[in-house]
C-alpha positions in Angstrom: 5.0 -35.5 3.9 4.5 -31.8 3.4 2.5 -30.5 0.5 3.7 -27.7 -1.8 1.9 -25.4 -4.2 2.6 -25.6 -7.9 4.1 -22.6 -9.5 0.7 -21.7 -11.0 -1.0 -22.0 -7.6 1.7 -19.9 -6.0 1.1 -17.1 -8.6 -2.6 -17.3 -8.1 -2.2 -16.8 -4.4 0.1 -13.8 -4.9 -2.5 -12.2 -7.2 -5.2 -12.2 -4.5 -6.0 -9.1 -2.5 -4.6 -8.8 1.0 -6.3 -7.1 3.8 -4.1 -5.2 6.2 -4.6 -2.3 8.5 -4.0 1.1 6.9 -1.8 2.0 9.8 0.5 -0.9 8.7 0.7 0.6 5.2 1.6 4.0 6.7 4.3 2.4 8.9 5.8 0.6 5.8 5.9 4.0 4.0 7.7 5.6 6.9 10.2 2.7 7.0 10.9 3.1 3.3 11.4 6.8 3.8 13.8 6.2 6.7 15.7 3.5 4.9 16.1 5.4 1.7 17.3 8.6 3.6 19.9 6.4 5.3 21.2 5.0 2.0 19.9 1.5 2.6 19.1 0.8 -1.0 21.5 0.4 -3.9 21.0 2.5 -7.0 19.7 -0.4 -9.0 17.1 -1.1 -6.3 15.6 2.4 -6.2 13.2 1.9 -9.0 11.7 -1.2 -7.4 11.5 0.6 -4.0 10.0 3.7 -5.6 7.3 1.6 -7.4 6.4 -0.1 -4.2 6.3 3.2 -2.3 4.1 4.8 -5.0 1.7 1.9 -5.1 1.3 1.9 -1.3 1.0 5.7 -1.2 -1.6 5.8 -3.9 -3.7 3.1 -2.3 -3.6 4.9 1.1 -4.5 8.2 -0.4 -7.4 6.7 -2.3 -8.9 5.4 0.9 -8.5 8.8 2.6 -10.1 10.5 -0.5 -13.0 8.1 -0.4 -13.6 8.8 3.4 -13.5 12.6 2.7 -16.0 12.1 -0.1 -18.3 10.0 2.2 -18.1 12.7 4.8 -18.9 15.5 2.5 -21.9 13.6 1.1 -23.4 13.3 4.6 -23.1 17.0 5.5 -26.5 18.7 5.1 -26.7 21.3 2.3 -27.0 24.3 4.7 -23.8 23.3 6.5 -21.7 23.2 3.3 
């Protein structure tokens, strides 16, 4: 007998944070770019795809900005 999650449990799992490599996020963004440039999405799907793209892109950019800020904080004052 296989066990299944309730709908509530399923939603709770989907609301958890996932940890994936940032390179994977970048590859997904590239795939979305390629697919959209080749007309893979219907007009009524573009809003969803755009929202997904923006979310991934903002998250990736946030990580890069944090790394830049960390790096600039560790540079001695006389080197700035």
